[in-house]
Backbone of each chain as ProteinMPNN parsed JSONL, in Angstrom:
{"seq_chain_A": "XXXXXXXXXXXXXXXXXXXXXXXXXXXXXXXXXXXXXXXXXXXXXXXXXXXXXXXXXXXXXXXXXXXXXXXXXXXXXXXXXXXXXXXXXXXXXXXXXXXXXXXXXXXXXXXXXX", "coords_chain_A": {"N_chain_A": [[80.985, 93.476, 110.899], [78.849, 94.596, 109.647], [77.262, 95.502, 111.765], [78.924, 97.477, 112.855], [78.943, 99.322, 110.772], [76.477, 100.403, 110.969], [76.445, 102.081, 113.1], [76.557, 105.411, 114.584], [78.746, 108.242, 114.313], [80.472, 109.578, 117.127], [80.732, 112.777, 118.79], [83.95, 114.166, 118.602], [86.656, 115.461, 120.288], [89.602, 117.534, 120.896], [90.543, 116.636, 123.373], [89.93, 113.953, 123.502], [90.835, 110.486, 123.854], [93.059, 108.515, 121.901], [92.314, 105.222, 120.604], [93.366, 102.323, 122.431], [96.009, 99.864, 121.871], [94.929, 97.315, 122.279], [92.199, 97.814, 122.035], [92.152, 98.627, 119.383], [92.989, 96.252, 118.075], [90.833, 94.623, 118.691], [88.7, 95.944, 117.394], [89.576, 95.973, 114.774], [89.36, 93.378, 114.085], [86.715, 93.145, 113.487], [86.503, 94.298, 111.062], [86.575, 93.757, 107.9], [89.083, 93.464, 105.4], [90.497, 95.826, 105.782], [93.588, 97.432, 106.61], [95.896, 98.071, 109.266], [97.943, 100.849, 109.373], [101.033, 102.595, 109.996], [101.837, 105.852, 109.868], [104.076, 108.38, 109.781], [104.268, 108.108, 112.577], [101.599, 107.989, 113.231], [98.704, 106.118, 113.754], [96.668, 104.572, 111.34], [93.814, 103.659, 109.302], [93.637, 101.704, 106.405], [92.505, 100.992, 103.121], [92.457, 99.578, 99.877], [90.361, 99.89, 97.135], [89.268, 98.164, 94.315], [88.394, 98.902, 90.94], [86.638, 98.585, 87.766], [86.444, 100.495, 85.802], [87.319, 103.913, 85.106], [85.318, 105.84, 85.59], [83.869, 104.626, 87.565], [85.648, 104.652, 89.688], [85.778, 107.411, 90.086], [83.128, 107.975, 90.782], [82.907, 106.541, 93.176], [84.793, 107.882, 94.731], [83.481, 110.361, 94.965], [81.24, 109.537, 96.4], [82.389, 108.852, 98.84], [83.412, 111.309, 99.546], [81.05, 112.702, 99.993], [80.08, 111.282, 102.209], [82.102, 112.006, 103.984], [81.681, 114.785, 104.226], [79.152, 114.767, 105.382], [79.62, 113.734, 107.874], [81.492, 115.326, 108.876], [84.167, 114.504, 108.874], [87.12, 113.716, 107.471], [88.673, 111.656, 105.202], [91.865, 110.616, 103.755], [91.884, 110.375, 100.298], [92.856, 108.448, 97.632], [92.815, 108.649, 94.352], [92.943, 106.656, 91.539], [93.426, 105.158, 88.242], [92.095, 102.579, 88.167], [91.514, 102.106, 90.788], [90.667, 103.038, 94.155], [91.976, 104.364, 97.018], [91.401, 104.469, 100.438], [92.033, 106.248, 103.388], [91.626, 106.402, 106.739], [91.791, 108.353, 109.69], [91.937, 110.091, 112.86], [92.459, 113.351, 112.863], [92.637, 115.296, 114.917], [93.279, 113.949, 117.247], [95.516, 112.672, 116.557], [95.511, 109.954, 115.864], [93.714, 106.828, 116.077], [90.213, 106.699, 116.418], [87.085, 105.452, 117.63], [85.234, 106.318, 115.763], [86.629, 106.231, 113.33], [86.703, 103.54, 112.681], [83.993, 103.041, 112.415], [83.449, 104.645, 110.198], [85.117, 103.491, 108.312], [83.861, 101.02, 108.041], [81.418, 101.924, 107.001], [82.371, 102.922, 104.605], [83.143, 100.569, 103.26], [80.613, 99.445, 102.972], [79.426, 101.314, 101.262], [80.937, 100.898, 98.982], [80.198, 98.328, 98.258], [77.551, 98.763, 97.608], [77.637, 100.262, 95.389]], "CA_chain_A": [[81.205, 94.711, 110.14], [77.541, 95.188, 109.374], [76.848, 96.239, 112.951], [79.763, 98.672, 112.952], [78.569, 100.296, 109.743], [75.175, 101.007, 111.318], [76.623, 103.019, 114.219], [76.802, 106.811, 114.238], [79.963, 108.784, 114.92], [80.311, 110.445, 118.302], [81.537, 113.993, 118.723], [85.324, 113.866, 119.021], [87.377, 116.723, 120.452], [91.041, 117.439, 121.12], [90.841, 115.921, 124.612], [89.608, 112.528, 123.419], [92.003, 109.598, 123.815], [93.07, 107.521, 120.819], [92.094, 103.85, 121.06], [94.572, 101.58, 122.825], [96.335, 98.768, 120.948], [93.965, 96.217, 122.47], [90.925, 98.237, 121.442], [92.338, 98.594, 117.924], [92.984, 94.837, 117.66], [89.48, 94.109, 118.815], [87.837, 96.548, 116.371], [90.093, 95.578, 113.46], [88.852, 92.022, 113.884], [85.342, 93.251, 112.951], [86.551, 95.147, 109.869], [87.193, 92.948, 106.844], [89.726, 94.108, 104.249], [91.245, 97.025, 106.147], [94.846, 97.189, 107.313], [96.403, 99.119, 110.15], [99.261, 101.347, 108.956], [101.583, 103.67, 110.834], [102.383, 106.848, 108.947], [104.586, 109.483, 110.612], [103.913, 107.788, 113.971], [100.146, 108.051, 113.448], [98.004, 104.902, 113.319], [95.602, 104.877, 110.389], [93.176, 102.504, 108.648], [93.805, 101.864, 104.953], [92.021, 99.923, 102.231], [92.398, 99.91, 98.45], [89.205, 99.303, 96.456], [89.547, 98.058, 92.879], [87.248, 99.108, 90.049], [86.928, 98.199, 86.376], [86.474, 101.678, 84.938], [87.649, 105.158, 85.809], [84.125, 106.552, 86.078], [83.475, 103.99, 88.834], [86.564, 105.194, 90.706], [85.39, 108.804, 90.35], [81.839, 107.944, 91.498], [83.166, 106.092, 94.546], [85.459, 109.021, 95.382], [82.452, 111.346, 95.313], [80.391, 108.975, 97.459], [83.124, 108.96, 100.106], [83.483, 112.747, 99.851], [79.744, 113.063, 100.586], [80.096, 110.713, 103.569], [83.027, 112.838, 104.769], [81.023, 116.058, 104.533], [77.983, 114.556, 106.257], [80.073, 113.393, 109.232], [82.57, 116.285, 109.174], [85.369, 113.71, 109.144], [87.591, 113.643, 106.085], [89.814, 110.746, 105.009], [92.66, 110.824, 102.547], [91.361, 109.557, 99.199], [93.813, 108.395, 96.523], [92.065, 108.237, 93.159], [93.762, 106.23, 90.404], [92.591, 104.705, 87.125], [91.203, 101.457, 88.487], [91.437, 101.881, 92.234], [90.534, 104.174, 95.086], [92.486, 103.99, 98.341], [90.839, 105.341, 101.483], [92.787, 106.186, 104.641], [90.92, 107.101, 107.822], [92.328, 108.549, 111.034], [91.345, 111.297, 113.453], [93.537, 114.336, 112.87], [92.703, 116.069, 116.158], [93.9, 113.142, 118.321], [96.7, 112.029, 115.965], [95.417, 108.499, 115.984], [92.445, 106.193, 115.719], [89.05, 106.823, 117.286], [86.042, 104.504, 117.198], [84.626, 106.893, 114.551], [87.358, 105.803, 112.126], [86.258, 102.17, 112.38], [82.608, 103.156, 111.928], [83.474, 105.204, 108.839], [85.724, 102.477, 107.441], [82.794, 100.046, 107.756], [80.46, 102.589, 106.101], [83.046, 103.003, 103.311], [83.005, 99.248, 102.624], [79.199, 99.286, 102.587], [79.175, 102.157, 100.083], [81.577, 100.275, 97.816], [79.371, 97.169, 97.881], [76.257, 99.186, 97.064], [77.873, 101.117, 94.199]], "C_chain_A": [[79.884, 95.418, 109.884], [77.105, 96.053, 110.551], [77.612, 97.554, 113.06], [79.299, 99.744, 111.963], [77.245, 100.986, 110.044], [75.297, 102.032, 112.447], [76.815, 104.443, 113.713], [78.073, 107.279, 114.93], [79.603, 109.646, 116.121], [81.084, 111.736, 118.055], [82.936, 113.654, 119.245], [86.109, 115.169, 119.109], [88.844, 116.461, 120.773], [91.38, 116.579, 122.34], [90.598, 114.426, 124.548], [90.887, 111.702, 123.309], [91.923, 108.698, 122.584], [92.795, 106.145, 121.411], [93.424, 103.227, 121.471], [94.838, 100.477, 121.788], [95.334, 97.623, 121.059], [92.617, 96.571, 121.842], [91.007, 98.203, 119.909], [92.281, 97.152, 117.407], [91.567, 94.287, 117.649], [88.569, 94.662, 117.707], [88.28, 96.136, 114.968], [89.571, 94.193, 113.073], [87.461, 92.041, 113.227], [85.32, 93.884, 111.558], [87.295, 94.435, 108.73], [87.853, 93.824, 105.77], [90.566, 95.327, 104.573], [92.541, 96.651, 106.863], [95.206, 98.38, 108.189], [97.758, 99.559, 109.61], [99.735, 102.39, 109.964], [102.323, 104.621, 109.914], [102.784, 108.068, 109.77], [104.135, 109.328, 112.067], [102.421, 107.862, 114.272], [99.509, 106.771, 112.913], [96.809, 105.282, 112.456], [95.027, 103.572, 109.851], [93.204, 102.712, 107.145], [93.185, 100.689, 104.203], [91.997, 100.434, 100.789], [91.225, 99.148, 97.83], [89.477, 99.301, 94.951], [88.268, 98.204, 92.059], [87.635, 98.64, 88.641], [87.133, 99.411, 85.477], [86.729, 102.93, 85.778], [86.404, 105.847, 86.368], [83.608, 105.923, 87.376], [84.366, 104.491, 89.978], [86.149, 106.611, 91.097], [84.079, 108.837, 91.155], [82.051, 107.528, 92.956], [83.861, 107.197, 95.352], [84.424, 110.05, 95.838], [81.523, 110.839, 96.418], [81.084, 109.105, 98.818], [83.263, 110.434, 100.518], [82.171, 113.22, 100.484], [79.633, 112.526, 102.011], [80.965, 111.574, 104.489], [82.357, 114.154, 105.176], [79.9, 115.858, 105.541], [78.403, 114.242, 107.689], [81.144, 114.372, 109.728], [83.856, 115.566, 109.59], [85.901, 113.295, 107.772], [88.808, 112.733, 105.958], [90.725, 111.265, 103.914], [92.117, 109.856, 101.498], [92.367, 109.61, 98.048], [93.1, 107.773, 95.327], [93.032, 107.892, 92.042], [92.84, 105.612, 89.359], [91.598, 103.618, 87.547], [91.241, 101.103, 89.98], [91.215, 103.194, 92.977], [91.014, 103.666, 96.449], [91.961, 104.993, 99.36], [91.652, 105.146, 102.762], [92.073, 107.052, 105.684], [91.8, 107.216, 109.061], [91.739, 109.851, 111.566], [92.45, 112.319, 113.7], [93.739, 114.942, 114.256], [93.336, 115.275, 117.308], [95.139, 112.403, 117.803], [96.663, 110.514, 116.097], [94.042, 108.009, 115.591], [91.408, 106.325, 116.822], [88.039, 105.788, 116.79], [85.373, 104.985, 115.905], [85.307, 106.398, 113.267], [86.939, 104.396, 111.706], [84.829, 102.181, 111.83], [82.624, 103.643, 110.476], [84.152, 104.257, 107.849], [84.667, 101.439, 107.054], [81.765, 100.645, 106.801], [81.051, 102.699, 104.687], [82.908, 101.676, 102.55], [81.583, 99.015, 102.159], [78.895, 100.089, 101.326], [79.782, 101.532, 98.834], [80.713, 99.113, 97.315], [78.09, 97.602, 97.17], [76.399, 100.024, 95.8], [77.318, 100.489, 92.938]], "O_chain_A": [[79.796, 96.646, 109.897], [76.643, 97.18, 110.373], [77.03, 98.606, 113.323], [79.27, 100.93, 112.29], [76.925, 102.02, 109.457], [74.35, 102.77, 112.717], [77.188, 104.658, 112.559], [78.435, 106.779, 115.995], [78.587, 110.34, 116.136], [81.981, 111.78, 117.213], [83.071, 112.927, 120.23], [86.219, 115.899, 118.123], [89.27, 115.313, 120.905], [92.389, 115.873, 122.34], [91.014, 113.696, 125.448], [91.887, 112.151, 122.748], [90.856, 108.18, 122.256], [93.023, 105.929, 122.602], [94.474, 103.563, 120.925], [93.993, 100.197, 120.937], [94.941, 97.032, 120.052], [91.978, 95.735, 121.202], [90.059, 97.803, 119.232], [91.604, 96.869, 116.418], [91.159, 93.582, 116.726], [87.759, 93.924, 117.147], [87.447, 95.969, 114.077], [89.37, 93.888, 111.897], [87.075, 91.109, 112.522], [84.261, 93.999, 110.94], [88.519, 94.522, 108.635], [87.264, 94.795, 105.295], [91.287, 95.818, 103.704], [92.588, 95.682, 107.621], [94.868, 99.527, 107.894], [98.638, 98.721, 109.409], [98.936, 102.986, 110.687], [103.302, 104.252, 109.266], [101.936, 108.715, 110.383], [103.684, 110.283, 112.699], [102.018, 107.804, 115.433], [99.741, 106.384, 111.767], [96.042, 106.186, 112.789], [95.66, 102.52, 109.931], [92.834, 103.782, 106.66], [93.329, 99.535, 104.608], [91.578, 101.559, 100.516], [91.109, 97.931, 97.975], [89.87, 100.321, 94.385], [87.209, 97.7, 92.432], [88.797, 98.343, 88.366], [87.897, 99.361, 84.513], [86.408, 102.997, 86.965], [86.427, 106.374, 87.48], [82.982, 106.601, 88.191], [83.893, 104.722, 91.091], [86.162, 106.972, 92.274], [83.939, 109.625, 92.089], [81.443, 108.098, 93.862], [83.543, 107.411, 96.522], [84.488, 110.548, 96.962], [81.076, 111.611, 97.266], [80.447, 109.429, 99.82], [83.233, 110.755, 101.706], [82.181, 114.042, 101.401], [79.154, 113.219, 102.909], [80.599, 111.835, 105.635], [82.455, 114.58, 106.326], [79.714, 116.674, 106.444], [77.628, 114.459, 108.621], [81.633, 114.259, 110.852], [84.536, 115.971, 110.533], [85.218, 112.609, 107.011], [89.855, 113.008, 106.542], [90.4, 112.235, 103.229], [91.917, 108.672, 101.772], [92.691, 110.688, 97.551], [92.823, 106.574, 95.284], [93.846, 108.723, 91.638], [91.627, 105.544, 89.554], [90.397, 103.739, 87.304], [91.027, 99.955, 90.369], [91.528, 104.282, 92.494], [90.515, 102.664, 96.96], [92.063, 106.205, 99.171], [91.924, 104.016, 103.167], [91.939, 108.265, 105.525], [92.48, 106.258, 109.429], [91.122, 110.615, 110.825], [93.262, 112.175, 114.613], [94.871, 115.087, 114.717], [93.872, 115.869, 118.243], [95.737, 111.605, 118.524], [97.673, 109.88, 116.404], [93.304, 108.68, 114.871], [91.69, 106.095, 117.998], [88.135, 105.309, 115.66], [84.991, 104.178, 115.058], [84.649, 106.174, 112.252], [86.835, 104.102, 110.515], [84.498, 101.436, 110.907], [81.9, 103.116, 109.63], [83.792, 104.23, 106.673], [84.583, 101.027, 105.897], [81.289, 99.962, 105.894], [80.329, 102.586, 103.697], [82.599, 101.659, 101.358], [81.358, 98.456, 101.086], [78.197, 99.613, 100.431], [79.209, 101.626, 97.749], [80.521, 98.939, 96.111], [77.603, 96.926, 96.264], [75.404, 100.446, 95.211], [77.43, 101.07, 91.859]]}, "seq_chain_B": "XXXXXXXXXXXXXXXXXXXXXXXXXXXXXXXXXXXXXXXXXXXXXXXXXXXXXXXXXXXXXXXXXXXXXXXXXXXXXXXXXXXXXXXXXXXXXXXXXXXXXXXXXXXXXXXXXX", "coords_chain_B": {"N_chain_B": [[104.533, 128.722, 80.658], [101.899, 129.149, 79.984], [101.888, 128.765, 77.213], [102.53, 126.036, 77.04], [100.282, 124.904, 78.234], [98.429, 125.231, 76.28], [98.902, 123.404, 74.332], [98.204, 120.277, 72.61], [97.844, 116.837, 73.631], [99.957, 114.257, 72.354], [99.519, 111.108, 70.637], [100.581, 108.345, 72.512], [102.541, 105.535, 72.719], [103.568, 102.177, 73.711], [106.147, 101.921, 72.653], [107.245, 104.448, 72.712], [109.763, 106.804, 73.732], [110.821, 107.728, 77.004], [111.23, 111.133, 78.18], [114.486, 112.644, 78.073], [116.918, 113.455, 80.677], [117.864, 116.06, 80.206], [115.863, 117.082, 78.551], [113.736, 116.976, 80.329], [114.611, 118.794, 82.309], [114.574, 121.142, 80.824], [111.844, 121.385, 80.17], [110.673, 121.457, 82.666], [111.425, 123.875, 83.586], [109.639, 125.546, 82.398], [107.389, 125.192, 83.825], [105.687, 126.252, 86.349], [105.718, 125.726, 89.872], [105.59, 122.954, 89.996], [107.089, 119.864, 91.005], [109.775, 117.591, 90.355], [109.61, 114.219, 91.007], [110.922, 111.064, 92.149], [109.658, 107.945, 92.101], [109.611, 104.709, 93.062], [111.619, 104.281, 91.14], [110.552, 105.606, 88.978], [110.152, 108.534, 87.14], [108.229, 111.342, 87.968], [105.744, 113.998, 87.872], [104.805, 116.309, 90.31], [102.421, 118.166, 92.187], [101.063, 120.025, 94.863], [97.953, 121.4, 95.524], [96.411, 123.981, 97.278], [93.38, 124.488, 99.075], [90.506, 126.298, 100.397], [88.177, 125.204, 101.354], [86.496, 122.046, 101.722], [84.659, 121.359, 99.707], [85.695, 122.709, 97.561], [88.053, 121.331, 97.092], [86.984, 118.892, 96.33], [85.59, 119.624, 94.005], [87.711, 120.453, 92.369], [89.108, 118.049, 92.145], [87.226, 116.605, 90.63], [87.255, 118.125, 88.305], [89.826, 117.629, 87.352], [89.613, 114.903, 86.981], [87.813, 114.862, 84.86], [89.38, 116.083, 82.882], [91.311, 114.092, 82.695], [89.807, 111.932, 81.674], [89.07, 113.005, 79.212], [91.443, 113.115, 77.857], [92.357, 110.617, 77.975], [94.331, 109.949, 79.843], [95.561, 109.38, 82.923], [96.07, 110.775, 86.016], [97.543, 110.299, 89.332], [95.484, 111.206, 91.98], [95.345, 112.87, 94.976], [93.142, 113.399, 97.358], [92.443, 115.578, 99.931], [91.384, 117.24, 103.014], [91.886, 120.097, 102.748], [93.447, 120.251, 100.527], [94.631, 119.215, 97.281], [96.532, 116.861, 95.71], [98.312, 116.364, 92.782], [99.645, 113.956, 90.616], [101.469, 113.345, 87.832], [102.421, 111.029, 85.319], [103.622, 108.85, 82.701], [102.277, 105.849, 82.375], [102.687, 103.717, 80.55], [105.225, 104.036, 79.5], [106.75, 104.111, 81.697], [107.697, 106.525, 82.778], [108.369, 110.006, 82.112], [106.609, 111.832, 79.665], [106.2, 114.216, 77.022], [103.504, 114.816, 77.054], [102.804, 114.681, 79.777], [103.814, 117.021, 80.854], [102.329, 118.888, 79.44], [99.782, 118.269, 80.414], [100.149, 118.766, 83.118], [100.511, 121.53, 83.031], [97.983, 122.252, 82.077], [96.486, 121.412, 84.253], [97.297, 123.255, 86.225], [96.213, 125.559, 85.078], [93.486, 124.953, 85.211], [93.125, 124.992, 87.957], [93.554, 127.649, 88.56], [91.379, 128.785, 87.281], [89.248, 127.938, 88.677]], "CA_chain_B": [[103.542, 127.744, 81.09], [100.679, 129.377, 79.22], [102.033, 128.116, 75.914], [102.474, 124.587, 77.258], [98.913, 124.489, 78.557], [97.583, 125.316, 75.078], [99.237, 122.302, 73.425], [97.412, 119.048, 72.74], [98.662, 115.639, 73.837], [100.163, 113.376, 71.201], [99.331, 109.689, 70.938], [101.801, 107.806, 73.136], [102.415, 104.073, 72.793], [104.595, 101.474, 74.48], [107.478, 102.111, 72.07], [107.74, 105.824, 72.86], [110.866, 106.968, 74.685], [110.646, 108.776, 78.019], [112.094, 112.296, 77.984], [115.812, 112.569, 78.705], [117.079, 114.393, 81.794], [117.984, 117.425, 79.667], [114.53, 117.498, 78.097], [112.932, 117.204, 81.543], [115.072, 120.066, 82.903], [114.137, 122.236, 79.97], [110.379, 121.543, 80.253], [110.342, 121.792, 84.055], [111.691, 125.308, 83.691], [108.445, 126.261, 81.912], [106.235, 124.701, 84.57], [105.801, 126.816, 87.69], [105.055, 125.089, 91.014], [105.643, 121.485, 89.94], [108.392, 119.275, 91.329], [110.102, 116.282, 89.814], [109.863, 113.218, 92.057], [111.228, 109.719, 91.649], [108.879, 107.031, 92.929], [109.873, 103.354, 92.537], [112.463, 104.442, 89.94], [109.811, 106.248, 87.883], [110.094, 109.994, 87.273], [106.849, 111.839, 87.941], [105.542, 115.415, 88.189], [103.893, 116.388, 91.466], [102.123, 119.48, 92.765], [99.956, 120.079, 95.828], [97.151, 122.62, 95.415], [95.708, 124.22, 98.55], [92.047, 125.086, 98.978], [89.987, 126.757, 101.697], [87.036, 124.374, 101.782], [86.501, 120.69, 101.155], [83.911, 121.274, 98.442], [86.589, 123.185, 96.496], [88.961, 120.208, 96.813], [86.209, 117.873, 95.596], [85.311, 120.161, 92.659], [88.965, 120.419, 91.607], [89.332, 116.616, 91.848], [86.347, 116.228, 89.514], [87.732, 118.825, 87.089], [91.008, 116.898, 86.857], [89.123, 113.604, 86.498], [87.249, 115.106, 83.521], [90.544, 116.279, 81.997], [91.92, 112.761, 82.524], [88.969, 111.137, 80.774], [89.055, 113.594, 77.867], [92.741, 112.888, 77.207], [92.691, 109.21, 78.245], [95.604, 109.93, 80.571], [94.991, 109.485, 84.268], [97.08, 110.999, 87.069], [97.134, 109.966, 90.696], [94.902, 112.389, 92.636], [95.218, 112.652, 96.421], [92.158, 114.37, 97.848], [92.414, 115.75, 101.383], [90.425, 118.284, 103.403], [92.148, 121.421, 102.17], [94.444, 120.182, 99.443], [94.565, 118.152, 96.272], [97.854, 116.642, 95.131], [98.207, 115.709, 91.472], [100.907, 113.354, 90.179], [101.38, 112.9, 86.424], [103.488, 110.309, 84.624], [103.041, 108.02, 81.643], [102.401, 104.461, 82.857], [103.122, 102.783, 79.517], [106.676, 104.173, 79.258], [107.391, 104.152, 83.027], [108.453, 107.764, 82.923], [107.723, 111.26, 81.706], [106.43, 112.148, 78.247], [105.807, 115.624, 76.877], [102.086, 114.908, 77.457], [102.683, 114.912, 81.222], [104.06, 118.447, 81.081], [101.153, 119.597, 78.906], [98.648, 118.065, 81.333], [100.47, 119.489, 84.356], [100.215, 122.948, 82.769], [96.514, 122.369, 82.006], [96.024, 121.263, 85.641], [97.495, 124.556, 86.89], [95.229, 126.484, 84.497], [92.167, 124.606, 85.763], [93.083, 125.43, 89.359], [93.42, 129.121, 88.553], [90.073, 129.21, 86.773], [88.198, 127.355, 89.527]], "C_chain_B": [[102.26, 127.892, 80.275], [100.752, 128.648, 77.89], [101.87, 126.602, 76.051], [101.035, 124.132, 77.481], [97.991, 124.529, 77.341], [97.852, 124.177, 74.099], [98.294, 121.12, 73.633], [98.346, 117.867, 72.935], [98.776, 114.848, 72.537], [99.791, 111.952, 71.615], [100.645, 109.156, 71.5], [101.635, 106.305, 73.307], [103.606, 103.483, 73.537], [106.002, 101.764, 73.966], [108.057, 103.508, 72.259], [108.836, 105.881, 73.919], [110.496, 108.013, 75.737], [111.563, 109.96, 77.694], [113.45, 112.058, 78.648], [115.876, 113.562, 79.862], [117.16, 115.84, 81.313], [116.621, 117.948, 79.203], [113.625, 117.805, 79.293], [113.315, 118.544, 82.177], [114.516, 121.248, 82.135], [112.628, 122.468, 80.103], [109.957, 121.949, 81.665], [110.501, 123.298, 84.297], [110.459, 126.137, 83.283], [107.219, 126.027, 82.798], [106.31, 125.141, 86.039], [105.061, 125.967, 88.737], [105.121, 123.578, 91.045], [107.039, 121.006, 90.308], [108.53, 117.915, 90.656], [110.326, 115.343, 90.991], [110.253, 111.9, 91.388], [110.588, 108.731, 92.616], [109.01, 105.64, 92.318], [110.599, 103.422, 91.2], [111.748, 105.086, 88.754], [109.757, 107.754, 88.146], [108.657, 110.466, 87.074], [106.832, 113.34, 88.241], [104.489, 115.535, 89.278], [103.659, 117.845, 91.864], [100.935, 119.359, 93.715], [99.273, 121.436, 95.699], [96.355, 122.793, 96.707], [94.37, 124.921, 98.315], [91.618, 125.568, 100.366], [88.923, 125.819, 102.241], [87.082, 123.03, 101.068], [85.777, 120.63, 99.818], [84.755, 121.798, 97.271], [87.573, 122.074, 96.101], [88.243, 119.152, 95.969], [85.942, 118.355, 94.162], [86.57, 120.111, 91.797], [89.311, 118.972, 91.219], [88.49, 116.195, 90.64], [86.761, 116.908, 88.208], [88.931, 118.082, 86.493], [90.591, 115.516, 86.34], [88.51, 113.753, 85.094], [88.359, 115.323, 82.496], [91.186, 114.923, 81.683], [91.12, 111.925, 81.53], [89.048, 111.681, 79.343], [90.365, 113.351, 77.128], [93.168, 111.419, 77.324], [94.074, 109.069, 78.888], [95.257, 110.296, 82.008], [96.08, 109.656, 85.32], [96.652, 110.317, 88.365], [96.642, 111.269, 91.336], [94.73, 112.063, 94.117], [94.359, 113.779, 96.99], [92.187, 114.392, 99.371], [91.527, 116.95, 101.718], [90.673, 119.612, 102.682], [93.29, 121.385, 101.151], [94.12, 119.042, 98.488], [95.97, 118.052, 95.667], [97.682, 115.855, 93.837], [99.591, 115.201, 91.077], [100.711, 112.783, 88.776], [102.628, 112.107, 86.04], [102.821, 109.426, 83.579], [103.318, 106.556, 81.957], [103.098, 103.583, 81.822], [104.622, 102.888, 79.213], [107.451, 104.265, 80.584], [108.229, 105.416, 83.198], [107.653, 108.953, 82.424], [107.751, 111.447, 80.193], [106.063, 113.628, 78.187], [104.351, 115.836, 77.313], [101.925, 115.237, 78.941], [102.9, 116.384, 81.561], [102.882, 119.284, 80.579], [99.994, 119.482, 79.9], [98.904, 118.713, 82.695], [100.144, 120.978, 84.181], [98.703, 123.176, 82.701], [95.908, 122.262, 83.415], [96.142, 122.597, 86.382], [96.483, 125.578, 86.378], [93.842, 126.225, 85.084], [92.044, 125.072, 87.216], [92.871, 126.947, 89.429], [92.009, 129.558, 88.186], [88.923, 128.685, 87.622], [87.405, 128.421, 90.263]], "O_chain_B": [[101.617, 126.905, 79.919], [99.794, 127.99, 77.482], [101.157, 125.972, 75.27], [100.623, 123.09, 76.97], [96.909, 123.942, 77.355], [97.106, 124.004, 73.135], [97.671, 120.979, 74.685], [99.487, 117.879, 72.474], [97.841, 114.777, 71.739], [99.755, 111.635, 72.804], [101.715, 109.498, 70.996], [100.699, 105.851, 73.964], [104.527, 104.195, 73.938], [106.946, 101.845, 74.753], [109.239, 103.728, 71.994], [108.835, 105.107, 74.876], [109.93, 109.056, 75.411], [112.567, 109.792, 77.001], [113.545, 111.36, 79.657], [114.994, 114.408, 80.011], [116.596, 116.739, 81.936], [116.276, 119.107, 79.436], [112.853, 118.763, 79.273], [112.443, 119.335, 82.538], [114.048, 122.226, 82.718], [112.18, 123.614, 80.145], [108.995, 122.698, 81.838], [109.793, 123.895, 85.109], [110.262, 127.26, 83.748], [106.15, 126.587, 82.556], [106.929, 124.469, 86.864], [103.926, 125.545, 88.515], [104.737, 122.973, 92.046], [108.039, 121.642, 89.976], [107.554, 117.201, 90.424], [111.135, 115.631, 91.873], [109.95, 111.663, 90.219], [110.931, 108.687, 93.798], [108.575, 105.411, 91.19], [110.249, 102.72, 90.251], [112.284, 105.108, 87.645], [109.37, 108.193, 89.228], [107.968, 110.049, 86.143], [107.788, 113.882, 88.796], [103.416, 114.94, 89.186], [104.588, 118.652, 91.875], [99.943, 118.691, 93.421], [99.921, 122.481, 95.757], [95.705, 121.857, 97.171], [94.25, 125.816, 97.478], [92.273, 125.287, 101.369], [88.788, 125.662, 103.454], [87.627, 122.898, 99.971], [86.217, 119.939, 98.899], [84.557, 121.386, 96.128], [87.883, 121.901, 94.922], [88.809, 118.594, 95.029], [86.056, 117.577, 93.215], [86.499, 119.763, 90.619], [89.752, 118.712, 90.1], [88.981, 115.514, 89.74], [86.628, 116.326, 87.132], [89.033, 117.928, 85.276], [91.16, 115.021, 85.367], [88.672, 112.875, 84.247], [88.289, 114.812, 81.378], [91.556, 114.652, 80.541], [91.692, 111.286, 80.647], [89.089, 110.912, 78.383], [90.393, 113.379, 75.897], [94.225, 111.035, 76.822], [94.867, 108.199, 78.527], [94.732, 111.376, 82.28], [96.922, 108.774, 85.492], [95.531, 109.82, 88.475], [97.302, 112.304, 91.243], [94.053, 111.098, 94.472], [94.782, 114.931, 97.09], [91.984, 113.368, 100.022], [90.984, 117.597, 100.823], [89.761, 120.175, 102.077], [93.998, 122.373, 100.953], [93.449, 118.068, 98.828], [96.518, 119.039, 95.178], [97.004, 114.829, 93.796], [100.583, 115.922, 91.188], [99.908, 111.875, 88.558], [103.748, 112.477, 86.396], [101.599, 109.273, 83.574], [104.446, 106.082, 81.822], [103.987, 102.8, 82.159], [105.221, 101.932, 78.722], [108.664, 104.473, 80.584], [109.348, 105.362, 83.708], [106.426, 108.908, 82.329], [108.775, 111.247, 79.54], [105.663, 114.217, 79.191], [104.001, 116.88, 77.863], [101.022, 115.982, 79.321], [102.244, 116.925, 82.451], [102.488, 120.263, 81.213], [99.313, 120.465, 80.191], [97.964, 119.16, 83.351], [99.572, 121.605, 85.073], [98.201, 124.178, 83.21], [94.931, 122.944, 83.726], [95.216, 123.019, 87.074], [95.954, 126.373, 87.156], [93.114, 127.162, 85.413], [90.972, 125.498, 87.645], [92.107, 127.447, 90.255], [91.5, 130.556, 88.697], [87.758, 128.952, 87.327], [86.487, 128.096, 91.017]]}, "name": "protein", "num_of_chains": 2, "seq": "XXXXXXXXXXXXXXXXXXXXXXXXXXXXXXXXXXXXXXXXXXXXXXXXXXXXXXXXXXXXXXXXXXXXXXXXXXXXXXXXXXXXXXXXXXXXXXXXXXXXXXXXXXXXXXXXXXXXXXXXXXXXXXXXXXXXXXXXXXXXXXXXXXXXXXXXXXXXXXXXXXXXXXXXXXXXXXXXXXXXXXXXXXXXXXXXXXXXXXXXXXXXXXXXXXXXXXXXXXXXXXXXXXXX"}
């Protein structure tokens, strides 16, 4: 996971192919704590992070929002009292790209360093 | 709606009763743009607010988080690229309290004044 979190996202355009099931299985193996979900036929990566206080949830939300802006790739963020759920997928290809795994790994790193 | 948004929340404890269906109908009538949803048997108020830019979505999320902290009542906030969805309910009574309608109205006011 550490290695994945150090990678940079590649440019991803409409023509790019989503990862295959085998590629997803292989990358998911490197990504601790994340689950593969299928939402409206779109494969996505989801993880819920638990906090002790609301201000920690808000700070983590803002940290992920900054990561999203810096990479121009925006996850769904569900902010609740003592948890933040992050869901990554690549809208333009309606599925998962390597970038989503890189950003999921970066998300976990940001949570650890909070 | 304006009147509702000017009210203050009352203290709400475990023993408080959720609003009845008639009370909900009556208060929902005063609350433009919000829908009643039932999620895991719990009645909640939901509204999606659309923005043009991500930084507006993030700023609105933080405004609602501040409202939540100031009233010690925390909604679910779903932050996406060009929308923020807010869901209010009262956890301790597993349903809707008058406070949820007041905070929904305040949420709409905050969006307008952004």
